[in-house]
C-alpha positions in Angstrom: -6.5 -36.2 20.5 -9.1 -38.2 18.7 -11.7 -35.4 18.8 -10.1 -33.7 15.7 -11.3 -36.2 13.2 -9.7 -39.6 13.9 -7.1 -40.7 16.4 -4.6 -41.6 13.7 -4.7 -38.2 12.1 -4.5 -36.4 15.4 -1.6 -38.5 16.6 0.3 -37.8 13.3 -0.3 -34.0 13.9 1.0 -34.2 17.4 4.1 -36.1 16.2 4.8 -33.6 13.4 4.6 -30.7 15.9 6.8 -32.5 18.5 9.4 -33.3 15.8 9.5 -29.6 14.9 9.9 -28.6 18.6 6.4 -27.0 18.6 4.5 -29.7 20.5 3.6 -27.2 23.3 0.8 -25.7 21.1 -1.3 -28.8 22.0 -0.7 -28.3 25.8 -4.4 -27.4 26.4 -6.0 -29.8 24.0 -7.8 -31.9 26.7 -9.5 -28.7 27.9 -10.9 -27.6 24.5 -14.4 -28.2 23.2 -14.8 -30.5 20.2 -15.3 -27.5 17.9 -12.2 -25.7 19.2 -10.2 -28.9 18.7 -11.4 -29.1 15.1 -10.5 -25.5 14.4 -7.0 -25.8 16.0 -6.3 -29.0 14.1 -7.4 -27.4 10.8 -5.1 -24.4 11.5 -2.1 -26.6 12.3 -2.6 -28.9 9.4 -2.2 -26.0 7.0 1.1 -24.9 8.8 4.5 -26.1 7.6 6.3 -26.2 11.0 9.7 -27.1 9.4 9.4 -24.1 7.1 8.5 -21.8 10.0 11.5 -23.0 11.9 13.7 -22.5 8.9 12.3 -18.9 8.5 13.1 -18.2 12.1 16.7 -19.5 11.9 17.4 -17.5 8.7 15.8 -14.3 10.1 17.8 -14.6 13.4 20.9 -15.9 11.8 22.3 -12.5 10.8 21.6 -10.9 14.1 18.3 -9.5 12.8 20.0 -7.7 9.9 22.5 -5.8 12.0 25.5 -7.4 10.2 24.1 -6.5 6.8 23.5 -2.9 7.9 27.0 -2.5 9.2 28.9 0.1 7.2 25.7 0.9 5.1 26.4 4.6 4.9 29.7 4.0 3.0 28.0 1.6 0.5 25.0 3.8 -0.3 24.8 5.7 -3.6 21.9 8.0 -4.7 19.7 7.3 -7.6 21.5 8.4 -10.8 19.8 11.0 -13.0 19.7 8.7 -16.0 17.2 6.3 -14.3 15.1 9.1 -12.8 12.0 10.7 -14.3 10.5 13.7 -12.6 7.1 15.2 -12.8 8.6 18.6 -12.0 12.0 18.5 -13.8 10.8 16.7 -17.0 7.7 18.6 -17.7 8.2 18.6 -21.5 8.2 14.8 -21.5 5.0 14.4 -19.5 2.5 14.5 -22.4 4.5 11.8 -24.2 4.6 9.5 -21.2 0.9 10.1 -20.5 0.1 9.3 -24.2 2.1 6.1 -24.1 0.4 5.0 -20.8 -3.1 5.8 -22.1 -2.4 3.7 -25.2 -1.4 0.8 -23.0 -4.5 1.2 -20.9 -6.7 1.4 -24.1 -5.2 -2.0 -25.1 -6.3 -3.5 -21.8 -2.7 -4.3 -21.0 -2.5 -2.5 -17.6 -3.7 -3.7 -14.2 -3.9 -2.1 -10.8 -2.9 -4.1 -7.7 -4.0 -2.8 -4.3 -2.4 -3.8 -1.1 -5.4 -3.7 1.3 -4.5 -6.0 4.1 -4.3 -3.3 6.8 -6.9 -3.0 9.6 -7.8 0.5 10.7 -6.5 -0.3 14.3 -4.3 2.8 14.5 -7.1 4.9 13.0 -9.3 3.7 15.9 -11.8 1.9 13.6 -12.7 -1.8 13.6 -12.8 -2.2 9.8 -10.3 -2.2 6.9 -8.5 1.1 6.0 -10.1 1.2 2.6 -13.5 1.6 4.1 -12.5 4.8 5.9 -14.4 8.0 5.2 -12.1 11.0 6.1 -15.0 13.5 6.1 -15.0 14.8 2.5 -18.2 16.6 1.5 -19.1 13.6 -0.6 -18.4 11.1 2.3 -16.6 8.9 -0.2 -14.3 6.2 1.2 -10.7 5.4 0.0 -12.0 2.4 -2.0 -14.7 4.6 -3.6 -12.2 7.3 -4.7 -9.8 4.7 -6.2 -12.6 2.8 -8.0 -13.8 6.1 -9.6 -10.3 7.0 -10.7 -10.1 3.7 -12.5 -13.4 4.3 -14.2 -12.3 7.8 -15.3 -9.0 6.4 -16.7 -10.9 3.8 -18.7 -13.1 6.6 -20.1 -10.1 8.8 -21.0 -8.4 5.9 -22.8 -11.5 5.0 -24.7 -12.1 8.6 -25.7 -8.6 8.9 -27.1 -8.4 5.5 -28.8 -12.0 4.7 -29.6 -11.9 1.2 -28.2 -13.5 -0.1 -25.0 -11.0 -1.2 -22.4 -10.7 -2.6 -18.9 -8.2 -2.1 -16.1 -8.4 -5.2 -13.9 -8.2 -4.4 -10.2 -6.5 -7.0 -8.0 -7.1 -6.5 -4.3 -4.9 -8.3 -1.8 -6.5 -8.5 1.6 -5.5 -10.3 4.8 -7.4 -13.0 6.6 -8.8 -10.2 8.8 -10.0 -8.0 6.1 -11.1 -10.3 3.3 -14.8 -10.9 4.2 -15.6 -7.3 5.2 -13.8 -5.9 2.1 -15.6 -8.2 -0.3 -19.0 -7.5 1.4 -18.3 -3.7 1.1 -17.7 -4.0 -2.6 -20.9 -6.1 -3.1 -22.9 -3.6 -1.0 -21.7 -0.7 -3.2 -22.1 -2.6 -6.5 -18.3 -2.5 -7.1 -18.6 1.3 -7.3 -19.7 1.0 -11.0 -16.8 -1.3 -12.1 -17.5 -4.7 -13.7 -17.6 -7.4 -11.0 -15.4 -9.7 -13.1 -12.7 -7.1 -13.2 -12.3 -6.9 -9.4 -10.3 -9.8 -8.2 -9.8 -10.4 -4.5 -7.1 -12.6 -3.1 -5.6 -13.2 0.4 -2.0 -12.8 1.6 -0.6 -15.4 3.9 -0.3 -15.5 7.6 2.6 -16.6 9.8 2.6 -17.5 13.5 4.1 -15.0 16.0 7.1 -16.6 17.8 8.8 -16.1 21.1 12.5 -15.1 21.1 13.2 -18.8 21.4 11.4 -19.6 18.2 8.4 -21.2 19.9 4.9 -20.5 18.4 2.8 -18.3 20.7 -0.8 -19.1 21.6 -3.4 -16.2 21.4 -5.9 -18.4 23.3 -5.6 -22.0 24.6 -7.0 -23.3 21.3 -5.8 -20.5 18.9 -2.4 -19.7 17.4 -1.2 -16.0 17.5 -1.1 -15.2 13.8 0.0 -12.1 11.9 0.0 -11.2 8.1 3.4 -11.9 6.4 3.9 -8.2 5.4 3.1 -6.5 2.1 6.0 -8.5 0.6 3.8 -11.5 1.2 2.3 -10.3 -2.1 4.6 -12.5 -4.2 3.9 -15.7 -2.5 0.2 -14.9 -2.6 0.4 -14.2 -6.4 1.7 -17.7 -6.8 -0.7 -19.4 -4.4 -3.8 -17.9 -6.0 -2.8 -18.1 -9.6 -2.9 -14.3 -10.0 0.0 -14.0 -12.5 -1.7 -16.6 -14.7 -4.9 -14.6 -14.6 -3.0 -11.5 -15.6 -1.5 -13.4 -18.6 -4.9 -14.7 -19.6 -6.2 -11.2 -19.7 -3.3 -9.9 -21.7 -2.0 -7.7 -18.9 1.7 -6.6 -19.4 2.1 -3.7 -16.9 1.0 -3.7 -13.2 0.7 -0.7 -10.9 1.1 -1.8 -7.2 0.1 0.6 -4.4 -1.0 0.8 -0.8 -4.6 1.5 0.2 -4.0 4.4 2.6 -2.8 7.2 0.2 -5.9 9.4 -0.5 -4.1 11.1 -3.4 -2.9 7.9 -5.2 -3.1 8.1 -9.0 -4.2 4.5 -9.6 -2.7 3.0 -12.8 -1.1 6.4 -13.4 -0.6 6.7 -17.2 2.4 9.0 -16.9 4.2 6.6 -14.5 3.4 3.6 -16.7 4.3 5.5 -19.9 7.7 6.5 -18.3 8.5 3.0 -17.3 7.6 1.7 -20.8 9.7 4.3 -22.5 12.7 3.4 -20.3 12.1 -0.4 -21.0 11.9 -1.0 -17.2 10.8 -4.2 -15.6 10.5 -2.5 -12.2 9.9 1.1 -11.1 9.4 3.0 -7.9 7.4 6.2 -7.6 8.9 8.5 -5.0 8.5 11.9 -3.4 11.4 14.2 -2.7 12.5 14.0 0.9 13.2 17.6 2.1 13.8 17.0 5.8 16.7 14.8 6.6 14.9 13.3 9.7 11.6 12.5 8.0 10.8 8.9 8.9 10.6 7.4 5.4 12.8 4.9 3.7 14.9 6.1 0.7 15.3 4.4 -2.7 19.0 4.1 -3.4 21.8 1.7 -4.5 23.7 -0.3 -2.0 26.8 -2.0 -3.5 25.3 -1.2 -6.9 22.0 -2.9 -6.2 18.7 -1.0 -5.8 16.9 -1.2 -2.6 15.0 0.8 0.0 17.0 1.7 3.1 14.9 2.4 6.1 15.4 5.7 7.8 16.5 4.0 11.0 19.4 2.4 9.2 21.0 5.7 8.0 23.2 7.9 10.1 22.2 11.5 10.6 25.4 12.7 8.8 24.4 10.7 5.7 20.8 11.8 5.8 21.9 15.4 5.9 24.3 15.2 2.9 23.3 17.5 0.0 24.2 17.6 -3.7 25.5 20.5 -5.7 21.9 21.6 -6.4 21.2 22.0 -2.6 18.8 19.0 -2.6 19.3 16.2 -0.1 21.6 13.6 -1.7 19.4 10.7 -0.5 16.0 12.3 -1.3 14.0 9.6 -3.1 11.4 9.0 -0.4 9.6 5.6 -0.8 5.8 5.7 -0.9 5.0 2.0 -1.6 3.9 2.8 -5.2 5.5 0.6 -7.8 5.5 -0.6 -11.4 6.2 -4.1 -12.5 6.0 -6.0 -15.8 3.9 -9.1 -15.6 7.0 -11.0 -16.9 9.1 -9.7 -14.0 6.4 -10.7 -11.5 6.3 -14.2 -13.0 10.1 -14.5 -12.5 9.7 -13.3 -8.9 7.0 -15.8 -8.1 8.7 -18.7 -9.8 12.4 -18.0 -9.0 13.2 -15.2 -6.6 10.5 -15.2 -3.9 12.0 -18.2 -2.0 15.3 -16.3 -1.8 13.7 -13.4 0.1 14.6 -13.2 3.8 12.0 -12.2 6.4 12.4 -8.9 8.3 12.0 -9.3 12.0 9.9 -7.0 14.0 10.1 -7.3 17.8 6.6 -6.8 19.3 4.6 -6.9 22.5 2.5 -10.0 21.8 -0.3 -11.0 24.2 -0.2 -14.8 24.7 -1.2 -17.7 26.9 1.4 -18.8 29.4 2.1 -22.5 28.5 2.7 -23.4 32.2 -0.3 -21.6 33.9 -2.8 -21.1 31.1 -3.0 -17.4 32.0 -3.3 -14.7 29.4 -0.2 -12.5 29.5 -0.3 -8.8 28.4 3.5 -8.0 28.1 4.8 -4.6 28.9 7.9 -4.9 26.7 8.6 -6.9 23.5 8.4 -10.6 24.1 8.4 -12.1 20.6 8.8 -11.5 16.9 6.6 -11.2 13.9 8.2 -12.1 10.5 7.4 -10.2 7.4 8.6 -9.4 3.9 8.4 -6.1 2.2 7.0 -5.3 -1.3 10.3 -3.6 -2.2 12.5 -6.5 -1.4 12.4 -7.6 -5.0 14.1 -4.5 -6.5 17.4 -6.3 -6.2 16.3 -8.8 -8.9 15.3 -6.1 -11.5 17.3 -6.0 -14.7 16.2 -2.5 -15.6 15.1 -0.4 -12.6 13.8 3.2 -12.8 12.6 5.8 -10.4 9.8 8.3 -11.0 9.7 11.4 -8.7 6.3 13.2 -8.1 5.2 16.2 -6.1 4.1 15.2 -2.6 1.2 17.7 -2.6 -0.1 16.2 -5.8 0.2 12.5 -5.0 1.0 11.5 -1.4 -1.0 12.0 1.8 -1.1 8.7 3.8 -3.8 7.9 6.3 -2.2 6.1 9.3 -3.4 7.6 12.5 -6.5 8.8 14.3 -7.3 12.5 14.4 -5.4 14.2 17.3 -4.5 17.8 18.0 -1.1 18.0 16.5 -1.4 14.8 14.5 0.1 13.8 11.2 -1.1 11.4 8.5 -4.7 11.4 9.9 -8.2 11.9 8.4 -7.9 15.7 8.7 -4.6 16.0 6.9 -5.8 13.5 4.2 -9.0 15.5 3.7 -7.1 18.8 3.6 -4.6 17.5 1.1 -7.3 16.4 -1.3 -9.3 19.6 -1.1 -6.1 21.7 -1.5 -5.2 19.8 -4.6 -8.7 20.2 -6.1 -8.6 24.0 -5.3 -5.4 24.1 -7.4 -7.1 22.3 -10.2 -9.9 24.9 -10.3 -7.4 27.8 -10.3 -5.3 26.1 -13.1 -8.5 25.7 -15.2 -9.3 29.4 -14.9 -11.8 29.4 -12.0 -11.7 31.7 -9.0 -13.0 31.6 -5.4 -14.6 34.6 -3.7 -15.5 35.3 -0.1 -19.0 36.1 1.2 -18.5 39.8 0.1 -17.7 38.7 -3.5 -14.0 39.6 -3.1 -11.6 37.2 -4.8 -9.6 35.0 -2.4 -5.8 35.1 -3.0 -4.5 32.0 -4.8 -2.6 30.4 -1.9 -3.7 26.9 -2.3 -0.8 24.9 -0.9 -1.0 24.2 2.8 1.9 25.7 4.8 1.1 23.9 8.0 -1.6 21.8 9.7 -3.4 24.9 11.0 -4.0 26.4 7.5 -7.5 25.4 6.5 -7.9 24.8 2.8 -10.8 26.1 0.7 -13.5 23.4 0.7 -13.5 22.0 -2.8 -14.1 18.5 -4.0 -14.1 17.2 -7.6 -15.4 13.7 -8.3 -12.8 11.4 -9.9 -15.4 10.7 -12.6 -15.1 14.3 -13.7 -11.3 14.6 -13.6 -8.5 12.1 -12.9 -5.6 14.6 -12.6 -7.0 18.1 -13.2 -7.9 17.6 -16.9 -11.2 18.6 -18.5 -12.3 21.2 -15.9 -12.3 24.3 -18.1 -15.9 23.7 -19.3 -17.0 23.8 -15.7 -15.0 26.6 -14.1 -13.1 28.8 -16.7 -13.9 32.5 -16.1 -16.3 31.7 -13.2 -16.3 32.7 -9.6 -17.3 30.3 -6.8 -18.2 30.4 -3.1 -16.8 27.5 -1.1 -17.7 24.8 -0.3 -17.7 23.7 -3.9 -18.5 20.2 -5.2 -18.2 19.3 -8.9 -19.5 15.8 -9.7 -21.4 13.9 -12.4 -24.6 15.7 -11.4 -23.1 19.2 -12.0 -21.7 22.0 -9.9 -22.9 22.4 -6.3 -22.0 25.4 -4.2 -23.0 24.6 -0.6 -24.1 27.4 1.7 -22.2 28.0 5.0 -24.6 26.2 7.3 -24.0 22.9 5.4 -27.4 22.6 3.8 
């Protein structure tokens, strides 16, 4: 083993692996090139084998969570009204919440934290999801839209309070997406944001394991690795000194969200203001679940403790229960959109994170057969990937709140490639954004007409995937949430497609010129 930088160091590595029952990963060492040996040794030196074995024992010790899930239905309670804020049911409070949130933003006390570790594999693209262009008239990517929403928010806060402010943007990538994400931001000059206020950091990786707890090899000289889930956020915050950076900047409130929601209101002042008014240390933004079998987790209490219960863990009878108002009883659909105080995140990083247990996902993992050296492409699950979820820390909150928003205003995830009857794909995301912007124009007093000059009926909400929305796109630099559009559209009639951006109003002719 002396090719990896000294016989002594290599022997010590081999001994440490053997003691942890993982010596097999060096099985093909004699066949590897000097460079491959160096790379494998470097990867293994950064790996705590004893810790990985401990994770595996804990994750498998409760039968993969089956015991904990037993009798879950009887222990579930819906979110009580006193911790719930609603964009539709508390309309009279929205201006107050928004004002409070904007004041906090104006004081540079708010940060946005983007979970951007996902590759676009299911979308059929070889780059990170945030770089996806869903076919909007502007061709803006998800990263671009989110950056411009932050710029507009900073502008709104400055206009209202007369002081320059910044919203730091922390972007958690995975090992696979870090370089391409960083290069994309550099290429686009950080989309007009200050470079020093865009902070990249990387989530951890864990080896994939066989059902026997043995580390799997992706190649003869390469471990099969996988990101440690979006709940790896908390360990990464500690490892990269992110909470300290937040404290140094004076950040007190953090909005955490996933990259793939095209409608996300980044650093939403209403959500932040609501959480501040309630004195919350942790909050979850949710959409109302209207179909009992919709495959989303629900925010609820289990044995009095807040958590997200996955849809697969709830019986149909429980999912179908309704309250006196006719709504589903368990209707708080989780959309991976959260509020945390910096103080709470600090407690999580320093105290609670080590208590979190990994969730086990059984997967089909291509691997090298240790006996034959052949690459195996399994037809059924042959191993596990261990991950934590961002919502695993709700249980540690001292004051937890839930903020309910309208799905058509704030949630349209991008998960799949376009297909004929597909859901959550580029087409549905594009339609959701254009439908929302159509609404904004109507609400601001504008109208759309057809080629004959006849006003088009105001039916902006999409009924099903086959309804095509009016093509309408409004730059986030012009409006964050529908505000300030009257000066552009009030009393005016437009032919679609319509684009309103910082260069003015553009009505595009039908042939796309």
